[in-house]
PDB file of N, H, CA, C and O in Angstrom:
ATOM      1  N   UNK A   1      -1.242  -5.940  -9.431  1.00  0.00           N
ATOM      2  CA  UNK A   1      -2.268  -6.307  -8.803  1.00  0.00           C
ATOM      3  C   UNK A   1      -2.348  -5.117  -7.692  1.00  0.00           C
ATOM      4  O   UNK A   1      -1.427  -4.632  -7.034  1.00  0.00           O
ATOM      5  N   UNK A   2      -3.684  -4.809  -7.687  1.00  0.00           N
ATOM      6  H   UNK A   2      -4.432  -5.202  -8.221  1.00  0.00           H
ATOM      7  CA  UNK A   2      -4.358  -3.778  -6.742  1.00  0.00           C
ATOM      8  C   UNK A   2      -4.161  -3.875  -5.443  1.00  0.00           C
ATOM      9  O   UNK A   2      -4.720  -4.872  -4.985  1.00  0.00           O
ATOM     10  N   UNK A   3      -3.663  -3.322  -4.757  1.00  0.00           N
ATOM     11  H   UNK A   3      -3.209  -2.512  -5.128  1.00  0.00           H
ATOM     12  CA  UNK A   3      -3.613  -3.386  -2.920  1.00  0.00           C
ATOM     13  C   UNK A   3      -3.786  -1.922  -2.425  1.00  0.00           C
ATOM     14  O   UNK A   3      -3.433  -0.932  -3.067  1.00  0.00           O
ATOM     15  N   UNK A   4      -4.350  -1.911  -1.252  1.00  0.00           N
ATOM     16  H   UNK A   4      -4.637  -2.714  -0.730  1.00  0.00           H
ATOM     17  CA  UNK A   4      -4.390  -1.187  -0.069  1.00  0.00           C
ATOM     18  C   UNK A   4      -3.761  -1.110   0.833  1.00  0.00           C
ATOM     19  O   UNK A   4      -3.531  -2.106   1.519  1.00  0.00           O
ATOM     20  N   UNK A   5      -3.222   0.231   1.164  1.00  0.00           N
ATOM     21  H   UNK A   5      -3.409   1.040   0.607  1.00  0.00           H
ATOM     22  CA  UNK A   5      -1.994   0.610   2.435  1.00  0.00           C
ATOM     23  C   UNK A   5      -2.579   1.654   3.027  1.00  0.00           C
ATOM     24  O   UNK A   5      -3.281   2.537   2.536  1.00  0.00           O
ATOM     25  N   UNK A   6      -2.123   1.423   4.456  1.00  0.00           N
ATOM     26  H   UNK A   6      -1.552   0.706   4.855  1.00  0.00           H
ATOM     27  CA  UNK A   6      -2.543   2.701   5.394  1.00  0.00           C
ATOM     28  C   UNK A   6      -1.440   3.296   5.582  1.00  0.00           C
ATOM     29  O   UNK A   6      -0.412   2.674   5.850  1.00  0.00           O
ATOM     30  N   UNK A   7      -1.494   4.678   5.462  1.00  0.00           N
ATOM     31  H   UNK A   7      -2.330   5.183   5.245  1.00  0.00           H
ATOM     32  CA  UNK A   7      -0.682   5.729   6.005  1.00  0.00           C
ATOM     33  C   UNK A   7      -1.068   6.545   7.251  1.00  0.00           C
ATOM     34  O   UNK A   7      -2.063   7.263   7.150  1.00  0.00           O
ATOM     35  N   UNK A   8      -0.449   6.519   8.319  1.00  0.00           N
ATOM     36  H   UNK A   8       0.359   5.936   8.400  1.00  0.00           H
ATOM     37  CA  UNK A   8      -1.088   6.909   9.638  1.00  0.00           C
ATOM     38  C   UNK A   8      -2.514   6.063   9.941  1.00  0.00           C
ATOM     39  O   UNK A   8      -2.920   4.956   9.589  1.00  0.00           O
ATOM     40  N   UNK A   9      -3.022   7.056  10.704  1.00  0.00           N
ATOM     41  H   UNK A   9      -2.692   7.956  10.989  1.00  0.00           H
ATOM     42  CA  UNK A   9      -3.997   6.188  11.600  1.00  0.00           C
ATOM     43  C   UNK A   9      -5.264   6.073  10.690  1.00  0.00           C
ATOM     44  O   UNK A   9      -6.018   5.124  10.905  1.00  0.00           O
ATOM     45  N   UNK A  10      -5.598   7.067   9.572  1.00  0.00           N
ATOM     46  H   UNK A  10      -4.986   7.838   9.398  1.00  0.00           H
ATOM     47  CA  UNK A  10      -7.136   7.058   9.058  1.00  0.00           C
ATOM     48  C   UNK A  10      -6.890   7.021   7.498  1.00  0.00           C
ATOM     49  O   UNK A  10      -7.759   6.499   6.800  1.00  0.00           O
ATOM     50  N   UNK A  11      -5.975   7.444   7.024  1.00  0.00           N
ATOM     51  H   UNK A  11      -5.269   7.868   7.591  1.00  0.00           H
ATOM     52  CA  UNK A  11      -5.431   7.534   5.600  1.00  0.00           C
ATOM     53  C   UNK A  11      -5.095   6.195   4.687  1.00  0.00           C
ATOM     54  O   UNK A  11      -4.030   5.629   4.934  1.00  0.00           O
ATOM     55  N   UNK A  12      -5.801   5.748   3.821  1.00  0.00           N
ATOM     56  H   UNK A  12      -6.666   6.208   3.621  1.00  0.00           H
ATOM     57  CA  UNK A  12      -5.628   4.497   3.026  1.00  0.00           C
ATOM     58  C   UNK A  12      -5.641   5.213   1.816  1.00  0.00           C
ATOM     59  O   UNK A  12      -6.177   6.281   1.521  1.00  0.00           O
ATOM     60  N   UNK A  13      -4.722   4.169   0.960  1.00  0.00           N
ATOM     61  H   UNK A  13      -4.286   3.301   1.200  1.00  0.00           H
ATOM     62  CA  UNK A  13      -4.204   4.570  -0.571  1.00  0.00           C
ATOM     63  C   UNK A  13      -4.433   3.455  -1.353  1.00  0.00           C
ATOM     64  O   UNK A  13      -4.120   2.457  -0.704  1.00  0.00           O
ATOM     65  N   UNK A  14      -4.837   3.175  -2.455  1.00  0.00           N
ATOM     66  H   UNK A  14      -5.091   3.986  -2.982  1.00  0.00           H
ATOM     67  CA  UNK A  14      -5.265   1.992  -3.434  1.00  0.00           C
ATOM     68  C   UNK A  14      -4.255   2.419  -4.675  1.00  0.00           C
ATOM     69  O   UNK A  14      -4.073   3.458  -5.309  1.00  0.00           O
ATOM     70  N   UNK A  15      -3.765   1.260  -4.693  1.00  0.00           N
ATOM     71  H   UNK A  15      -3.913   0.416  -4.178  1.00  0.00           H
ATOM     72  CA  UNK A  15      -2.717   1.593  -6.372  1.00  0.00           C
ATOM     73  C   UNK A  15      -2.071   0.305  -6.459  1.00  0.00           C
ATOM     74  O   UNK A  15      -2.027  -0.576  -5.600  1.00  0.00           O
ATOM     75  N   UNK A  16      -1.513   0.323  -7.767  1.00  0.00           N
ATOM     76  H   UNK A  16      -1.548   1.038  -8.465  1.00  0.00           H
ATOM     77  CA  UNK A  16      -0.649  -0.726  -8.371  1.00  0.00           C
ATOM     78  C   UNK A  16       0.451  -0.998  -7.324  1.00  0.00           C
ATOM     79  O   UNK A  16       1.155  -0.078  -6.907  1.00  0.00           O
ATOM     80  N   UNK A  17       0.619  -2.513  -6.826  1.00  0.00           N
ATOM     81  H   UNK A  17       0.047  -3.260  -7.165  1.00  0.00           H
ATOM     82  CA  UNK A  17       1.860  -2.884  -6.087  1.00  0.00           C
ATOM     83  C   UNK A  17       3.442  -2.786  -6.875  1.00  0.00           C
ATOM     84  O   UNK A  17       3.637  -3.367  -7.943  1.00  0.00           O
ATOM     85  N   UNK A  18       4.251  -2.173  -6.355  1.00  0.00           N
ATOM     86  H   UNK A  18       4.093  -1.701  -5.488  1.00  0.00           H
ATOM     87  CA  UNK A  18       5.219  -1.822  -6.955  1.00  0.00           C
ATOM     88  C   UNK A  18       6.302  -2.514  -6.187  1.00  0.00           C
ATOM     89  O   UNK A  18       7.180  -2.812  -6.997  1.00  0.00           O
ATOM     90  N   UNK A  19       6.567  -2.833  -5.189  1.00  0.00           N
ATOM     91  H   UNK A  19       5.853  -2.592  -4.532  1.00  0.00           H
ATOM     92  CA  UNK A  19       7.342  -3.732  -4.518  1.00  0.00           C
ATOM     93  C   UNK A  19       6.937  -3.991  -2.934  1.00  0.00           C
ATOM     94  O   UNK A  19       6.127  -3.217  -2.425  1.00  0.00           O
ATOM     95  N   UNK A  20       7.583  -5.247  -2.026  1.00  0.00           N
ATOM     96  H   UNK A  20       8.241  -5.875  -2.439  1.00  0.00           H
ATOM     97  CA  UNK A  20       7.360  -5.054  -0.885  1.00  0.00           C
ATOM     98  C   UNK A  20       8.678  -5.050  -0.061  1.00  0.00           C
ATOM     99  O   UNK A  20       9.687  -5.646  -0.437  1.00  0.00           O
ATOM    100  N   UNK A  21       8.602  -4.380   1.017  1.00  0.00           N
ATOM    101  H   UNK A  21       7.783  -3.896   1.323  1.00  0.00           H
ATOM    102  CA  UNK A  21      10.038  -4.088   1.592  1.00  0.00           C
ATOM    103  C   UNK A  21      10.241  -5.184   2.898  1.00  0.00           C
ATOM    104  O   UNK A  21       9.244  -5.603   3.488  1.00  0.00           O
ATOM    105  N   UNK A  22      11.133  -5.457   3.153  1.00  0.00           N
ATOM    106  H   UNK A  22      11.942  -5.117   2.674  1.00  0.00           H
ATOM    107  CA  UNK A  22      11.635  -6.300   4.161  1.00  0.00           C
ATOM    108  C   UNK A  22      11.044  -6.183   5.767  1.00  0.00           C
ATOM    109  O   UNK A  22      11.277  -6.987   6.670  1.00  0.00           O
ATOM    110  N   UNK A  23      10.305  -5.082   5.844  1.00  0.00           N
ATOM    111  H   UNK A  23      10.116  -4.429   5.111  1.00  0.00           H
ATOM    112  CA  UNK A  23       9.825  -4.830   7.056  1.00  0.00           C
ATOM    113  C   UNK A  23       8.627  -4.942   6.875  1.00  0.00           C
ATOM    114  O   UNK A  23       7.955  -4.497   7.806  1.00  0.00           O
ATOM    115  N   UNK A  24       7.920  -5.478   5.808  1.00  0.00           N
ATOM    116  H   UNK A  24       8.466  -5.839   5.052  1.00  0.00           H
ATOM    117  CA  UNK A  24       6.759  -6.146   5.658  1.00  0.00           C
ATOM    118  C   UNK A  24       5.732  -4.694   4.833  1.00  0.00           C
ATOM    119  O   UNK A  24       4.784  -4.936   4.086  1.00  0.00           O
ATOM    120  N   UNK A  25       6.008  -3.830   5.044  1.00  0.00           N
ATOM    121  H   UNK A  25       6.778  -3.634   5.652  1.00  0.00           H
ATOM    122  CA  UNK A  25       5.496  -2.608   4.389  1.00  0.00           C
ATOM    123  C   UNK A  25       5.277  -2.857   2.623  1.00  0.00           C
ATOM    124  O   UNK A  25       5.832  -3.690   1.906  1.00  0.00           O
ATOM    125  N   UNK A  26       4.410  -1.956   2.313  1.00  0.00           N
ATOM    126  H   UNK A  26       3.959  -1.279   2.895  1.00  0.00           H
ATOM    127  CA  UNK A  26       4.309  -2.154   0.833  1.00  0.00           C
ATOM    128  C   UNK A  26       4.359  -0.919   0.011  1.00  0.00           C
ATOM    129  O   UNK A  26       3.823   0.120   0.398  1.00  0.00           O
ATOM    130  N   UNK A  27       4.979  -1.012  -1.091  1.00  0.00           N
ATOM    131  H   UNK A  27       5.414  -1.856  -1.405  1.00  0.00           H
ATOM    132  CA  UNK A  27       4.908   0.341  -1.950  1.00  0.00           C
ATOM    133  C   UNK A  27       3.861   0.288  -2.910  1.00  0.00           C
ATOM    134  O   UNK A  27       3.597  -0.835  -3.341  1.00  0.00           O
ATOM    135  N   UNK A  28       3.141   1.345  -3.384  1.00  0.00           N
ATOM    136  H   UNK A  28       3.355   2.257  -3.035  1.00  0.00           H
ATOM    137  CA  UNK A  28       2.056   1.118  -4.496  1.00  0.00           C
ATOM    138  C   UNK A  28       2.208   2.477  -4.686  1.00  0.00           C
ATOM    139  O   UNK A  28       2.567   3.381  -3.931  1.00  0.00           O
ATOM    140  N   UNK A  29       1.739   2.433  -6.260  1.00  0.00           N
ATOM    141  H   UNK A  29       1.447   1.698  -6.873  1.00  0.00           H
ATOM    142  CA  UNK A  29       1.736   3.843  -7.294  1.00  0.00           C
ATOM    143  C   UNK A  29       0.510   4.110  -7.638  1.00  0.00           C
ATOM    144  O   UNK A  29      -0.177   3.114  -7.867  1.00  0.00           O
ATOM    145  N   UNK A  30      -0.157   5.454  -7.787  1.00  0.00           N
ATOM    146  H   UNK A  30       0.401   6.263  -7.602  1.00  0.00           H
ATOM    147  CA  UNK A  30      -1.328   5.707  -7.804  1.00  0.00           C
ATOM    148  C   UNK A  30      -0.857   6.392  -9.343  1.00  0.00           C
ATOM    149  O   UNK A  30      -1.444   7.422  -9.674  1.00  0.00           O
ATOM    150  N   UNK A  31       0.024   5.915 -10.125  1.00  0.00           N
ATOM    151  H   UNK A  31       0.500   5.078  -9.856  1.00  0.00           H
ATOM    152  CA  UNK A  31       0.265   6.320 -11.725  1.00  0.00           C
ATOM    153  C   UNK A  31       0.624   7.418 -11.538  1.00  0.00           C
ATOM    154  O   UNK A  31       0.511   7.922 -12.655  1.00  0.00           O
ATOM    155  N   UNK A  32       1.183   8.558 -10.542  1.00  0.00           N
ATOM    156  H   UNK A  32       1.275   8.149  -9.635  1.00  0.00           H
ATOM    157  CA  UNK A  32       2.086   9.600 -10.629  1.00  0.00           C
ATOM    158  C   UNK A  32       2.894   9.412  -9.572  1.00  0.00           C
ATOM    159  O   UNK A  32       4.089   9.629  -9.777  1.00  0.00           O
ATOM    160  N   UNK A  33       2.472   8.964  -8.177  1.00  0.00           N
ATOM    161  H   UNK A  33       1.502   8.788  -8.010  1.00  0.00           H
ATOM    162  CA  UNK A  33       3.355   8.787  -7.142  1.00  0.00           C
ATOM    163  C   UNK A  33       3.543   7.594  -6.576  1.00  0.00           C
ATOM    164  O   UNK A  33       2.648   6.752  -6.633  1.00  0.00           O
ATOM    165  N   UNK A  34       4.706   7.347  -5.961  1.00  0.00           N
ATOM    166  H   UNK A  34       5.433   8.032  -5.915  1.00  0.00           H
ATOM    167  CA  UNK A  34       4.810   6.103  -4.875  1.00  0.00           C
ATOM    168  C   UNK A  34       4.502   6.393  -3.570  1.00  0.00           C
ATOM    169  O   UNK A  34       4.913   7.473  -3.143  1.00  0.00           O
ATOM    170  N   UNK A  35       3.791   5.585  -2.739  1.00  0.00           N
ATOM    171  H   UNK A  35       3.457   4.708  -3.086  1.00  0.00           H
ATOM    172  CA  UNK A  35       3.393   5.600  -1.332  1.00  0.00           C
ATOM    173  C   UNK A  35       4.078   4.307  -0.804  1.00  0.00           C
ATOM    174  O   UNK A  35       4.215   3.303  -1.502  1.00  0.00           O
ATOM    175  N   UNK A  36       4.543   4.423   0.632  1.00  0.00           N
ATOM    176  H   UNK A  36       4.431   5.238   1.200  1.00  0.00           H
ATOM    177  CA  UNK A  36       4.877   3.638   1.418  1.00  0.00           C
ATOM    178  C   UNK A  36       4.225   3.291   2.924  1.00  0.00           C
ATOM    179  O   UNK A  36       4.442   4.111   3.817  1.00  0.00           O
ATOM    180  N   UNK A  37       3.428   2.089   3.230  1.00  0.00           N
ATOM    181  H   UNK A  37       3.252   1.423   2.505  1.00  0.00           H
ATOM    182  CA  UNK A  37       2.744   1.836   4.260  1.00  0.00           C
ATOM    183  C   UNK A  37       2.254   0.326   4.627  1.00  0.00           C
ATOM    184  O   UNK A  37       2.605  -0.694   4.035  1.00  0.00           O
ATOM    185  N   UNK A  38       1.484   0.399   5.588  1.00  0.00           N
ATOM    186  H   UNK A  38       1.198   1.227   6.070  1.00  0.00           H
ATOM    187  CA  UNK A  38       1.209  -0.979   5.774  1.00  0.00           C
ATOM    188  C   UNK A  38      -0.126  -1.783   4.805  1.00  0.00           C
ATOM    189  O   UNK A  38      -1.006  -1.168   4.204  1.00  0.00           O
ATOM    190  N   UNK A  39      -0.011  -2.907   4.851  1.00  0.00           N
ATOM    191  H   UNK A  39       0.704  -3.407   5.340  1.00  0.00           H
ATOM    192  CA  UNK A  39      -0.902  -3.884   3.678  1.00  0.00           C
ATOM    193  C   UNK A  39      -2.316  -3.722   5.007  1.00  0.00           C
ATOM    194  O   UNK A  39      -2.298  -3.866   6.230  1.00  0.00           O
ATOM    195  N   UNK A  40      -3.170  -3.444   4.251  1.00  0.00           N
ATOM    196  H   UNK A  40      -3.185  -3.327   3.258  1.00  0.00           H
ATOM    197  CA  UNK A  40      -4.930  -3.399   4.653  1.00  0.00           C
ATOM    198  C   UNK A  40      -4.738  -5.049   4.915  1.00  0.00           C
ATOM    199  O   UNK A  40      -4.027  -5.702   4.152  1.00  0.00           O
ATOM    200  N   UNK A  41      -5.291  -5.550   5.829  1.00  0.00           N
ATOM    201  H   UNK A  41      -5.868  -5.020   6.449  1.00  0.00           H
ATOM    202  CA  UNK A  41      -6.071  -6.893   6.028  1.00  0.00           C
ATOM    203  C   UNK A  41      -7.159  -7.455   4.997  1.00  0.00           C
ATOM    204  O   UNK A  41      -8.298  -6.990   4.943  1.00  0.00           O
ATOM    205  N   UNK A  42      -6.713  -8.476   4.203  1.00  0.00           N
ATOM    206  H   UNK A  42      -5.788  -8.854   4.247  1.00  0.00           H
ATOM    207  CA  UNK A  42      -8.019  -8.815   3.427  1.00  0.00           C
ATOM    208  C   UNK A  42      -9.142  -9.709   4.166  1.00  0.00           C
ATOM    209  O   UNK A  42      -8.959 -10.474   5.112  1.00  0.00           O
ATOM    210  N   UNK A  43     -10.171  -9.463   3.595  1.00  0.00           N
ATOM    211  H   UNK A  43     -10.319  -8.842   2.826  1.00  0.00           H
ATOM    212  CA  UNK A  43     -11.458  -9.980   4.489  1.00  0.00           C
ATOM    213  C   UNK A  43     -11.922 -11.025   3.301  1.00  0.00           C
ATOM    214  O   UNK A  43     -11.918 -10.716   2.109  1.00  0.00           O
ATOM    215  N   UNK A  44     -12.319 -12.302   3.810  1.00  0.00           N
ATOM    216  H   UNK A  44     -12.322 -12.553   4.778  1.00  0.00           H
ATOM    217  CA  UNK A  44     -12.613 -13.322   2.804  1.00  0.00           C
ATOM    218  C   UNK A  44     -13.891 -13.702   3.148  1.00  0.00           C
ATOM    219  O   UNK A  44     -14.474 -14.569   2.497  1.00  0.00           O
TER     220      UNK A  44
END
């Protein structure tokens, strides 16, 4: 599943969901690297 996370105040990264951490953060992969950050809220 494709997810978007925020790293810091302004940087957002979109990638495939790798795992969800106990603290509520997500780990996503861009195909080469993995990034950890807060999930971006979904707009309905």
